[in-house]
C-alpha atoms as an extended CHARMM CRD file, in Angstrom:
* protein
*
       259  EXT
         1         1  MET       CA           -199.6890000000       43.5140000000       38.6390000000  PROA      1               0.0000000000
         2         2  ASN       CA           -200.7630000000       42.7880000000       42.2560000000  PROA      2               0.0000000000
         3         3  GLY       CA           -201.6120000000       46.3810000000       43.0330000000  PROA      3               0.0000000000
         4         4  MET       CA           -198.2140000000       47.7010000000       41.8970000000  PROA      4               0.0000000000
         5         5  ASN       CA           -198.6250000000       51.2500000000       40.4900000000  PROA      5               0.0000000000
         6         6  ILE       CA           -197.5100000000       52.0630000000       36.9770000000  PROA      6               0.0000000000
         7         7  GLY       CA           -194.5820000000       54.1990000000       38.1230000000  PROA      7               0.0000000000
         8         8  GLN       CA           -193.1710000000       51.4120000000       40.3160000000  PROA      8               0.0000000000
         9         9  ALA       CA           -193.4930000000       48.8470000000       37.5380000000  PROA      9               0.0000000000
        10        10  SER       CA           -191.7690000000       51.0980000000       35.0710000000  PROA      10              0.0000000000
        11        11  LEU       CA           -188.9310000000       51.8590000000       37.4830000000  PROA      11              0.0000000000
        12        12  ARG       CA           -188.3100000000       48.1560000000       38.1610000000  PROA      12              0.0000000000
        13        13  ARG       CA           -188.3110000000       47.3640000000       34.4300000000  PROA      13              0.0000000000
        14        14  ARG       CA           -185.8480000000       50.2330000000       33.7350000000  PROA      14              0.0000000000
        15        15  ALA       CA           -183.6240000000       49.2520000000       36.6480000000  PROA      15              0.0000000000
        16        16  ALA       CA           -183.5860000000       45.5780000000       35.5860000000  PROA      16              0.0000000000
        17        17  CYS       CA           -182.7700000000       46.6670000000       32.0040000000  PROA      17              0.0000000000
        18        18  ALA       CA           -179.8110000000       48.7430000000       33.3250000000  PROA      18              0.0000000000
        19        19  ALA       CA           -178.4850000000       45.9130000000       35.4560000000  PROA      19              0.0000000000
        20        20  LEU       CA           -179.0310000000       42.9770000000       33.1330000000  PROA      20              0.0000000000
        21        21  THR       CA           -178.3200000000       44.3830000000       29.6590000000  PROA      21              0.0000000000
        22        22  PRO       CA           -174.4990000000       43.9300000000       30.0470000000  PROA      22              0.0000000000
        23        23  VAL       CA           -174.8380000000       40.2040000000       30.9180000000  PROA      23              0.0000000000
        24        24  LEU       CA           -177.8350000000       38.9220000000       28.9130000000  PROA      24              0.0000000000
        25        25  GLY       CA           -178.6070000000       38.7640000000       25.2280000000  PROA      25              0.0000000000
        26        26  GLU       CA           -181.6900000000       40.4290000000       23.7880000000  PROA      26              0.0000000000
        27        27  ASP       CA           -184.0630000000       37.4400000000       23.9780000000  PROA      27              0.0000000000
        28        28  ALA       CA           -182.8610000000       36.4600000000       27.4830000000  PROA      28              0.0000000000
        29        29  LEU       CA           -183.2460000000       40.0680000000       28.6870000000  PROA      29              0.0000000000
        30        30  ILE       CA           -186.8380000000       40.2360000000       27.4770000000  PROA      30              0.0000000000
        31        31  ALA       CA           -187.6500000000       36.8970000000       29.1890000000  PROA      31              0.0000000000
        32        32  ALA       CA           -186.0270000000       38.2010000000       32.3850000000  PROA      32              0.0000000000
        33        33  LEU       CA           -188.1350000000       41.3830000000       32.2420000000  PROA      33              0.0000000000
        34        34  GLN       CA           -191.3240000000       39.4540000000       31.6520000000  PROA      34              0.0000000000
        35        35  TRP       CA           -190.5190000000       37.1470000000       34.6000000000  PROA      35              0.0000000000
        36        36  GLN       CA           -189.8240000000       40.1130000000       36.8290000000  PROA      36              0.0000000000
        37        37  GLN       CA           -193.1610000000       41.6970000000       35.7980000000  PROA      37              0.0000000000
        38        38  GLN       CA           -194.9600000000       38.5810000000       36.8710000000  PROA      38              0.0000000000
        39        39  THR       CA           -193.1110000000       37.6170000000       40.0410000000  PROA      39              0.0000000000
        40        40  LEU       CA           -191.2460000000       40.5170000000       41.7340000000  PROA      40              0.0000000000
        41        41  SER       CA           -193.6840000000       42.0850000000       44.1970000000  PROA      41              0.0000000000
        42        42  SER       CA           -191.4220000000       44.3990000000       46.2690000000  PROA      42              0.0000000000
        43        43  ASP       CA           -188.1730000000       46.2960000000       46.2320000000  PROA      43              0.0000000000
        44        44  GLY       CA           -186.9540000000       44.5240000000       49.3660000000  PROA      44              0.0000000000
        45        45  ILE       CA           -183.4970000000       42.9720000000       49.5010000000  PROA      45              0.0000000000
        46        46  THR       CA           -184.8990000000       39.4690000000       49.8840000000  PROA      46              0.0000000000
        47        47  ALA       CA           -187.1130000000       39.8110000000       46.8200000000  PROA      47              0.0000000000
        48        48  ILE       CA           -184.2470000000       41.2620000000       44.7300000000  PROA      48              0.0000000000
        49        49  ILE       CA           -181.9840000000       38.3830000000       45.7110000000  PROA      49              0.0000000000
        50        50  GLY       CA           -184.6550000000       35.8300000000       44.7690000000  PROA      50              0.0000000000
        51        51  PHE       CA           -185.1470000000       37.5160000000       41.3450000000  PROA      51              0.0000000000
        52        52  ILE       CA           -181.3900000000       37.7730000000       40.6100000000  PROA      52              0.0000000000
        53        53  ASP       CA           -180.8170000000       34.1690000000       41.7560000000  PROA      53              0.0000000000
        54        54  GLY       CA           -183.5180000000       32.9740000000       39.4120000000  PROA      54              0.0000000000
        55        55  ILE       CA           -182.1070000000       34.9070000000       36.4550000000  PROA      55              0.0000000000
        56        56  ALA       CA           -178.5790000000       33.5730000000       37.2220000000  PROA      56              0.0000000000
        57        57  GLU       CA           -179.7960000000       29.9980000000       37.3630000000  PROA      57              0.0000000000
        58        58  ARG       CA           -181.7530000000       30.2670000000       34.1390000000  PROA      58              0.0000000000
        59        59  ASN       CA           -178.8870000000       31.8670000000       32.2370000000  PROA      59              0.0000000000
        60        60  GLY       CA           -175.8430000000       30.0950000000       33.7220000000  PROA      60              0.0000000000
        61        61  LEU       CA           -174.3700000000       33.2040000000       35.3290000000  PROA      61              0.0000000000
        62        62  ASP       CA           -171.4410000000       32.5800000000       37.6270000000  PROA      62              0.0000000000
        63        63  ALA       CA           -171.4150000000       33.2960000000       41.3790000000  PROA      63              0.0000000000
        64        64  ALA       CA           -169.2770000000       36.4740000000       41.0510000000  PROA      64              0.0000000000
        65        65  THR       CA           -171.6840000000       37.9340000000       38.5150000000  PROA      65              0.0000000000
        66        66  ARG       CA           -174.7380000000       36.9660000000       40.5940000000  PROA      66              0.0000000000
        67        67  LYS       CA           -173.2690000000       38.7500000000       43.7610000000  PROA      67              0.0000000000
        68        68  ARG       CA           -172.4030000000       41.8010000000       41.6380000000  PROA      68              0.0000000000
        69        69  LEU       CA           -175.9250000000       41.9420000000       40.2690000000  PROA      69              0.0000000000
        70        70  TYR       CA           -177.4540000000       42.1090000000       43.7530000000  PROA      70              0.0000000000
        71        71  ARG       CA           -175.7040000000       45.4440000000       44.2350000000  PROA      71              0.0000000000
        72        72  VAL       CA           -176.1100000000       46.7740000000       40.6770000000  PROA      72              0.0000000000
        73        73  TYR       CA           -179.8620000000       46.1190000000       40.5520000000  PROA      73              0.0000000000
        74        74  HSD       CA           -180.3960000000       47.5560000000       44.1170000000  PROA      74              0.0000000000
        75        75  GLU       CA           -178.4300000000       50.6470000000       43.1630000000  PROA      75              0.0000000000
        76        76  ALA       CA           -180.3240000000       51.0730000000       39.8470000000  PROA      76              0.0000000000
        77        77  LEU       CA           -183.6390000000       51.2020000000       41.7430000000  PROA      77              0.0000000000
        78        78  HSD       CA           -182.3760000000       54.3450000000       43.5320000000  PROA      78              0.0000000000
        79        79  ARG       CA           -180.6930000000       56.1140000000       40.6380000000  PROA      79              0.0000000000
        80        80  PRO       CA           -182.2670000000       59.3110000000       39.1290000000  PROA      80              0.0000000000
        81        81  GLU       CA           -184.6610000000       58.3360000000       36.3810000000  PROA      81              0.0000000000
        82        82  ALA       CA           -182.7240000000       60.4170000000       33.8790000000  PROA      82              0.0000000000
        83        83  GLU       CA           -179.8060000000       57.9530000000       34.2860000000  PROA      83              0.0000000000
        84        84  LEU       CA           -181.8890000000       54.8280000000       33.5080000000  PROA      84              0.0000000000
        85        85  PRO       CA           -182.7290000000       53.3320000000       30.1040000000  PROA      85              0.0000000000
        86        86  LEU       CA           -186.0640000000       53.9060000000       28.4920000000  PROA      86              0.0000000000
        87        87  ASP       CA           -188.8940000000       51.6930000000       29.6930000000  PROA      87              0.0000000000
        88        88  PRO       CA           -188.6420000000       48.3860000000       27.7020000000  PROA      88              0.0000000000
        89        89  TRP       CA           -192.4300000000       47.7380000000       28.0220000000  PROA      89              0.0000000000
        90        90  PRO       CA           -193.1060000000       48.0520000000       24.2440000000  PROA      90              0.0000000000
        91        91  ALA       CA           -190.5580000000       45.4070000000       23.4220000000  PROA      91              0.0000000000
        92        92  MET       CA           -191.8850000000       43.1500000000       26.1520000000  PROA      92              0.0000000000
        93        93  GLN       CA           -195.3910000000       43.4800000000       24.7740000000  PROA      93              0.0000000000
        94        94  ALA       CA           -194.2020000000       42.5460000000       21.3200000000  PROA      94              0.0000000000
        95        95  ALA       CA           -192.5630000000       39.3710000000       22.5730000000  PROA      95              0.0000000000
        96        96  ALA       CA           -194.2970000000       36.0930000000       23.6060000000  PROA      96              0.0000000000
        97        97  PRO       CA           -195.1350000000       35.9100000000       27.3330000000  PROA      97              0.0000000000
        98        98  ALA       CA           -192.6590000000       34.0910000000       29.5460000000  PROA      98              0.0000000000
        99        99  PRO       CA           -193.7790000000       31.3090000000       31.9450000000  PROA      99              0.0000000000
       100       100  VAL       CA           -194.0810000000       32.2190000000       35.6120000000  PROA      100             0.0000000000
       101       101  LEU       CA           -191.4030000000       30.5670000000       37.7200000000  PROA      101             0.0000000000
       102       102  PRO       CA           -191.1600000000       30.5940000000       41.5310000000  PROA      102             0.0000000000
       103       103  VAL       CA           -188.7860000000       32.9950000000       43.2420000000  PROA      103             0.0000000000
       104       104  THR       CA           -186.0530000000       30.8090000000       44.6740000000  PROA      104             0.0000000000
       105       105  ALA       CA           -184.9420000000       32.7430000000       47.8000000000  PROA      105             0.0000000000
       106       106  ALA       CA           -187.1510000000       32.5270000000       50.8920000000  PROA      106             0.0000000000
       107       107  ALA       CA           -187.7020000000       35.6120000000       53.0120000000  PROA      107             0.0000000000
       108       108  SER       CA           -185.2060000000       35.7910000000       55.8870000000  PROA      108             0.0000000000
       109       109  PRO       CA           -186.6430000000       36.2110000000       59.3590000000  PROA      109             0.0000000000
       110       110  ALA       CA           -183.8380000000       38.7370000000       59.9330000000  PROA      110             0.0000000000
       111       111  LEU       CA           -185.2880000000       40.9710000000       57.2570000000  PROA      111             0.0000000000
       112       112  ALA       CA           -188.8940000000       41.1380000000       58.4650000000  PROA      112             0.0000000000
       113       113  GLY       CA           -189.8790000000       44.7820000000       58.2910000000  PROA      113             0.0000000000
       114       114  SER       CA           -188.0400000000       45.4560000000       54.9830000000  PROA      114             0.0000000000
       115       115  PRO       CA           -190.2420000000       46.9080000000       52.2370000000  PROA      115             0.0000000000
       116       116  GLY       CA           -192.5860000000       44.2130000000       51.0800000000  PROA      116             0.0000000000
       117       117  VAL       CA           -191.6540000000       41.7430000000       53.9150000000  PROA      117             0.0000000000
       118       118  PRO       CA           -194.1900000000       42.0400000000       56.7480000000  PROA      118             0.0000000000
       119       119  SER       CA           -192.9530000000       41.7010000000       60.3240000000  PROA      119             0.0000000000
       120       120  PRO       CA           -194.4810000000       38.8410000000       62.2890000000  PROA      120             0.0000000000
       121       121  PRO       CA           -196.2180000000       39.7900000000       65.5600000000  PROA      121             0.0000000000
       122       122  GLU       CA           -193.8320000000       39.6060000000       68.5560000000  PROA      122             0.0000000000
       123       123  ALA       CA           -195.0850000000       37.7690000000       71.6580000000  PROA      123             0.0000000000
       124       124  PRO       CA           -194.8260000000       39.8940000000       74.8720000000  PROA      124             0.0000000000
       125       125  SER       CA           -191.7090000000       39.0900000000       76.9000000000  PROA      125             0.0000000000
       126       126  PRO       CA           -190.0720000000       40.4330000000       79.9940000000  PROA      126             0.0000000000
       127       127  PRO       CA           -187.3850000000       43.1120000000       79.5360000000  PROA      127             0.0000000000
       128       128  PRO       CA           -183.9920000000       41.4710000000       78.9490000000  PROA      128             0.0000000000
       129       129  PRO       CA           -181.2580000000       42.0100000000       81.4840000000  PROA      129             0.0000000000
       130       130  PRO       CA           -178.2480000000       44.1970000000       80.5370000000  PROA      130             0.0000000000
       131       131  THR       CA           -175.4050000000       42.2680000000       78.9300000000  PROA      131             0.0000000000
       132       132  VAL       CA           -171.6320000000       42.7230000000       79.2300000000  PROA      132             0.0000000000
       133       133  ALA       CA           -171.5040000000       43.7300000000       75.5670000000  PROA      133             0.0000000000
       134       134  ASP       CA           -174.0810000000       46.4020000000       76.2180000000  PROA      134             0.0000000000
       135       135  ALA       CA           -172.2230000000       48.1200000000       79.0950000000  PROA      135             0.0000000000
       136       136  PRO       CA           -170.5310000000       50.9500000000       77.0050000000  PROA      136             0.0000000000
       137       137  PHE       CA           -173.9090000000       51.7420000000       75.4300000000  PROA      137             0.0000000000
       138       138  GLU       CA           -176.1650000000       52.3370000000       78.4430000000  PROA      138             0.0000000000
       139       139  ASP       CA           -175.8920000000       56.1520000000       78.5050000000  PROA      139             0.0000000000
       140       140  PRO       CA           -179.5240000000       57.3070000000       78.5700000000  PROA      140             0.0000000000
       141       141  ALA       CA           -178.5010000000       60.5670000000       76.8800000000  PROA      141             0.0000000000
       142       142  ILE       CA           -177.8340000000       58.5310000000       73.6990000000  PROA      142             0.0000000000
       143       143  PRO       CA           -181.0350000000       57.6670000000       71.7670000000  PROA      143             0.0000000000
       144       144  ALA       CA           -182.0140000000       54.0340000000       72.0950000000  PROA      144             0.0000000000
       145       145  GLU       CA           -181.9700000000       53.4500000000       68.3030000000  PROA      145             0.0000000000
       146       146  GLN       CA           -178.3340000000       54.5760000000       68.1360000000  PROA      146             0.0000000000
       147       147  ARG       CA           -177.3430000000       52.2510000000       70.9960000000  PROA      147             0.0000000000
       148       148  VAL       CA           -179.2280000000       49.2940000000       69.4030000000  PROA      148             0.0000000000
       149       149  PHE       CA           -177.5750000000       49.9390000000       66.0430000000  PROA      149             0.0000000000
       150       150  ALA       CA           -174.1730000000       49.9930000000       67.7290000000  PROA      150             0.0000000000
       151       151  VAL       CA           -174.7220000000       46.6520000000       69.4950000000  PROA      151             0.0000000000
       152       152  LEU       CA           -176.0750000000       45.1490000000       66.2660000000  PROA      152             0.0000000000
       153       153  MET       CA           -173.1180000000       46.2780000000       64.1680000000  PROA      153             0.0000000000
       154       154  ARG       CA           -170.5590000000       45.1690000000       66.7250000000  PROA      154             0.0000000000
       155       155  ALA       CA           -172.1820000000       41.7790000000       67.0660000000  PROA      155             0.0000000000
       156       156  LEU       CA           -172.3610000000       41.3730000000       63.2660000000  PROA      156             0.0000000000
       157       157  LEU       CA           -168.6790000000       42.2430000000       62.7680000000  PROA      157             0.0000000000
       158       158  GLU       CA           -167.6720000000       39.9240000000       65.6740000000  PROA      158             0.0000000000
       159       159  GLY       CA           -169.5150000000       37.1630000000       63.9430000000  PROA      159             0.0000000000
       160       160  MET       CA           -167.7210000000       38.0200000000       60.6830000000  PROA      160             0.0000000000
       161       161  ARG       CA           -164.3520000000       37.9200000000       62.5080000000  PROA      161             0.0000000000
       162       162  GLN       CA           -165.1130000000       34.4900000000       63.9850000000  PROA      162             0.0000000000
       163       163  SER       CA           -166.3550000000       32.8410000000       60.8110000000  PROA      163             0.0000000000
       164       164  HSD       CA           -164.9560000000       34.8030000000       57.8450000000  PROA      164             0.0000000000
       165       165  ALA       CA           -162.0330000000       36.8510000000       59.1450000000  PROA      165             0.0000000000
       166       166  GLY       CA           -160.2830000000       36.7500000000       55.7880000000  PROA      166             0.0000000000
       167       167  LEU       CA           -163.1950000000       38.5090000000       54.0870000000  PROA      167             0.0000000000
       168       168  LEU       CA           -163.5520000000       41.3660000000       56.5040000000  PROA      168             0.0000000000
       169       169  ASP       CA           -161.6600000000       43.8010000000       54.3070000000  PROA      169             0.0000000000
       170       170  GLU       CA           -163.7640000000       42.8720000000       51.3400000000  PROA      170             0.0000000000
       171       171  LEU       CA           -166.8870000000       43.5180000000       53.3640000000  PROA      171             0.0000000000
       172       172  ARG       CA           -165.4740000000       46.8900000000       54.5520000000  PROA      172             0.0000000000
       173       173  GLN       CA           -164.6480000000       47.9670000000       50.9220000000  PROA      173             0.0000000000
       174       174  SER       CA           -168.0600000000       46.8830000000       49.6250000000  PROA      174             0.0000000000
       175       175  SER       CA           -169.8650000000       48.8230000000       52.3920000000  PROA      175             0.0000000000
       176       176  LEU       CA           -167.7270000000       51.9240000000       51.9270000000  PROA      176             0.0000000000
       177       177  GLY       CA           -168.4450000000       51.7870000000       48.2020000000  PROA      177             0.0000000000
       178       178  GLN       CA           -172.1430000000       52.1800000000       48.8840000000  PROA      178             0.0000000000
       179       179  LEU       CA           -171.6390000000       54.9980000000       51.4410000000  PROA      179             0.0000000000
       180       180  PRO       CA           -171.8570000000       57.9680000000       48.9940000000  PROA      180             0.0000000000
       181       181  ARG       CA           -175.4820000000       56.9130000000       48.2710000000  PROA      181             0.0000000000
       182       182  LEU       CA           -176.5500000000       57.1400000000       51.9170000000  PROA      182             0.0000000000
       183       183  HSD       CA           -179.4410000000       59.5730000000       52.2610000000  PROA      183             0.0000000000
       184       184  SER       CA           -177.8450000000       61.5810000000       55.0830000000  PROA      184             0.0000000000
       185       185  SER       CA           -175.4850000000       64.4160000000       55.8770000000  PROA      185             0.0000000000
       186       186  PRO       CA           -171.7530000000       64.3450000000       55.0870000000  PROA      186             0.0000000000
       187       187  GLN       CA           -171.0700000000       64.3760000000       58.7970000000  PROA      187             0.0000000000
       188       188  VAL       CA           -172.9990000000       61.0720000000       59.2700000000  PROA      188             0.0000000000
       189       189  ARG       CA           -171.2050000000       59.4800000000       56.2970000000  PROA      189             0.0000000000
       190       190  GLU       CA           -167.8800000000       60.4830000000       57.8620000000  PROA      190             0.0000000000
       191       191  GLN       CA           -168.8280000000       58.8910000000       61.1080000000  PROA      191             0.0000000000
       192       192  VAL       CA           -169.5940000000       55.5880000000       59.3350000000  PROA      192             0.0000000000
       193       193  ARG       CA           -166.4040000000       55.7900000000       57.2850000000  PROA      193             0.0000000000
       194       194  ALA       CA           -164.3540000000       56.3900000000       60.4700000000  PROA      194             0.0000000000
       195       195  ALA       CA           -166.0740000000       53.4180000000       62.1660000000  PROA      195             0.0000000000
       196       196  TRP       CA           -165.2380000000       51.0760000000       59.3420000000  PROA      196             0.0000000000
       197       197  ASN       CA           -161.5880000000       52.2450000000       59.4500000000  PROA      197             0.0000000000
       198       198  GLU       CA           -161.2450000000       51.8800000000       63.2340000000  PROA      198             0.0000000000
       199       199  GLY       CA           -161.8200000000       48.1230000000       63.0710000000  PROA      199             0.0000000000
       200       200  GLU       CA           -162.3970000000       46.2870000000       66.3200000000  PROA      200             0.0000000000
       201       201  SER       CA           -162.0830000000       49.4500000000       68.4010000000  PROA      201             0.0000000000
       202       202  ALA       CA           -165.0340000000       51.1600000000       66.6810000000  PROA      202             0.0000000000
       203       203  HSD       CA           -167.9850000000       51.8550000000       69.0210000000  PROA      203             0.0000000000
       204       204  TRP       CA           -170.4690000000       52.3300000000       66.1050000000  PROA      204             0.0000000000
       205       205  LEU       CA           -172.5120000000       54.9400000000       67.9070000000  PROA      205             0.0000000000
       206       206  ILE       CA           -173.6460000000       56.9410000000       64.8460000000  PROA      206             0.0000000000
       207       207  ALA       CA           -175.4910000000       60.1960000000       65.4600000000  PROA      207             0.0000000000
       208       208  ALA       CA           -178.3880000000       59.5390000000       63.0550000000  PROA      208             0.0000000000
       209       209  GLY       CA           -182.0840000000       58.8400000000       63.1620000000  PROA      209             0.0000000000
       210       210  GLU       CA           -183.9460000000       55.5260000000       62.7640000000  PROA      210             0.0000000000
       211       211  GLY       CA           -184.3540000000       55.8760000000       59.0010000000  PROA      211             0.0000000000
       212       212  THR       CA           -180.6560000000       56.4480000000       58.2820000000  PROA      212             0.0000000000
       213       213  LEU       CA           -179.6530000000       53.6780000000       60.6510000000  PROA      213             0.0000000000
       214       214  ALA       CA           -182.0180000000       51.2290000000       58.9470000000  PROA      214             0.0000000000
       215       215  GLU       CA           -180.5810000000       52.2970000000       55.5460000000  PROA      215             0.0000000000
       216       216  LEU       CA           -177.0550000000       51.5690000000       56.9040000000  PROA      216             0.0000000000
       217       217  VAL       CA           -178.1120000000       48.0930000000       58.0190000000  PROA      217             0.0000000000
       218       218  ASN       CA           -179.6590000000       47.5420000000       54.5620000000  PROA      218             0.0000000000
       219       219  GLN       CA           -176.3810000000       48.6220000000       52.9130000000  PROA      219             0.0000000000
       220       220  VAL       CA           -174.3210000000       46.3360000000       55.1070000000  PROA      220             0.0000000000
       221       221  TYR       CA           -176.6420000000       43.4280000000       54.2840000000  PROA      221             0.0000000000
       222       222  VAL       CA           -176.2090000000       44.0380000000       50.5280000000  PROA      222             0.0000000000
       223       223  ALA       CA           -172.3870000000       44.0430000000       51.1300000000  PROA      223             0.0000000000
       224       224  LEU       CA           -172.6810000000       40.8420000000       53.1350000000  PROA      224             0.0000000000
       225       225  CYS       CA           -174.5530000000       39.1720000000       50.2770000000  PROA      225             0.0000000000
       226       226  GLU       CA           -171.8870000000       40.3050000000       47.8560000000  PROA      226             0.0000000000
       227       227  THR       CA           -169.1200000000       38.9950000000       50.0990000000  PROA      227             0.0000000000
       228       228  LEU       CA           -170.6020000000       35.7690000000       51.4940000000  PROA      228             0.0000000000
       229       229  GLY       CA           -173.7700000000       35.0390000000       49.5610000000  PROA      229             0.0000000000
       230       230  PRO       CA           -177.3190000000       35.3360000000       50.9470000000  PROA      230             0.0000000000
       231       231  ILE       CA           -177.3350000000       32.2640000000       53.1650000000  PROA      231             0.0000000000
       232       232  ASP       CA           -174.3250000000       33.2340000000       55.3170000000  PROA      232             0.0000000000
       233       233  ALA       CA           -175.4650000000       36.8730000000       55.1950000000  PROA      233             0.0000000000
       234       234  ASP       CA           -178.8490000000       35.9770000000       56.5640000000  PROA      234             0.0000000000
       235       235  ARG       CA           -177.2510000000       33.8600000000       59.3170000000  PROA      235             0.0000000000
       236       236  LEU       CA           -174.9200000000       36.6180000000       60.4600000000  PROA      236             0.0000000000
       237       237  LEU       CA           -177.6070000000       39.2840000000       60.4370000000  PROA      237             0.0000000000
       238       238  THR       CA           -180.0200000000       36.9890000000       62.2870000000  PROA      238             0.0000000000
       239       239  GLU       CA           -177.4340000000       36.3340000000       65.0230000000  PROA      239             0.0000000000
       240       240  ALA       CA           -176.6410000000       40.0520000000       65.3140000000  PROA      240             0.0000000000
       241       241  VAL       CA           -180.2800000000       40.9550000000       65.6620000000  PROA      241             0.0000000000
       242       242  ARG       CA           -180.6290000000       38.3310000000       68.3770000000  PROA      242             0.0000000000
       243       243  GLU       CA           -177.6780000000       39.8180000000       70.2890000000  PROA      243             0.0000000000
       244       244  ALA       CA           -179.1250000000       43.3400000000       69.9010000000  PROA      244             0.0000000000
       245       245  GLN       CA           -182.3930000000       42.0900000000       71.3150000000  PROA      245             0.0000000000
       246       246  ARG       CA           -180.6080000000       41.1570000000       74.5220000000  PROA      246             0.0000000000
       247       247  SER       CA           -179.2790000000       44.7200000000       74.9950000000  PROA      247             0.0000000000
       248       248  SER       CA           -180.8780000000       47.0500000000       77.5070000000  PROA      248             0.0000000000
       249       249  ALA       CA           -181.6320000000       49.6250000000       74.8050000000  PROA      249             0.0000000000
       250       250  ALA       CA           -183.9140000000       47.0570000000       73.0780000000  PROA      250             0.0000000000
       251       251  ARG       CA           -186.3750000000       47.5300000000       75.9430000000  PROA      251             0.0000000000
       252       252  SER       CA           -187.4730000000       50.7700000000       74.3020000000  PROA      252             0.0000000000
       253       253  PHE       CA           -186.3490000000       50.2260000000       70.6840000000  PROA      253             0.0000000000
       254       254  SER       CA           -186.6840000000       46.8180000000       68.8770000000  PROA      254             0.0000000000
       255       255  PRO       CA           -183.6720000000       46.0310000000       66.6360000000  PROA      255             0.0000000000
       256       256  ARG       CA           -186.1940000000       44.5860000000       64.1230000000  PROA      256             0.0000000000
       257       257  ARG       CA           -187.1200000000       48.1910000000       63.3160000000  PROA      257             0.0000000000
       258       258  LEU       CA           -183.6820000000       48.5090000000       61.6900000000  PROA      258             0.0000000000
       259       259  VAL       CA           -183.9150000000       45.4080000000       59.4900000000  PROA      259             0.0000000000
């Protein structure tokens, strides 16, 4: 199992069982679980999307179901074990082995640094000059990771307004739906909720640490995949990371640490 420990393997099987049982028959579910056991090597978003895309293609699931499963499977991996089904390993062992098929989604460069997706080495480069967009976020009293997060979120939402303005509210609702699962204080969750509700005027300066900010970016990416699909989600996130890299705060905190 490529070095995966028993607890991780069991959790992935149980999470997949919870997510896929409502949409697959018994034989198709066992085949999906066997395929996951052989091919899914991380809990990163890119790996999850590749797994779900492959299951959808093999079983003729429609686009709406596929997008919903991205979120449902990701959430199941973070649910308390008591809420998950029993490990289906005995049933998998009793069935014939399934053939190994390639995972269909390639890793996005925007997601380098996610669990299971190694970051490529970055070539040294001179510090970028401050940009106009960065001007409100140059206060040195504000931690650099918070300023970088703010520029990244504003750039991402501006890209969304330019290319998919009609889906902004769907993205907002999807992101807010995941907010209760954020591993942070109620105060931080309230800041994020307020930012989503403020629209274009939101500054997105969230008083949280690197781990929470990275989790927020992860949640927004899942919501983007649900709303637009993984191709457009990757494009928007890549462009937002590129914009954040031009901010003055990126001199001391790389935006890739959040993705």
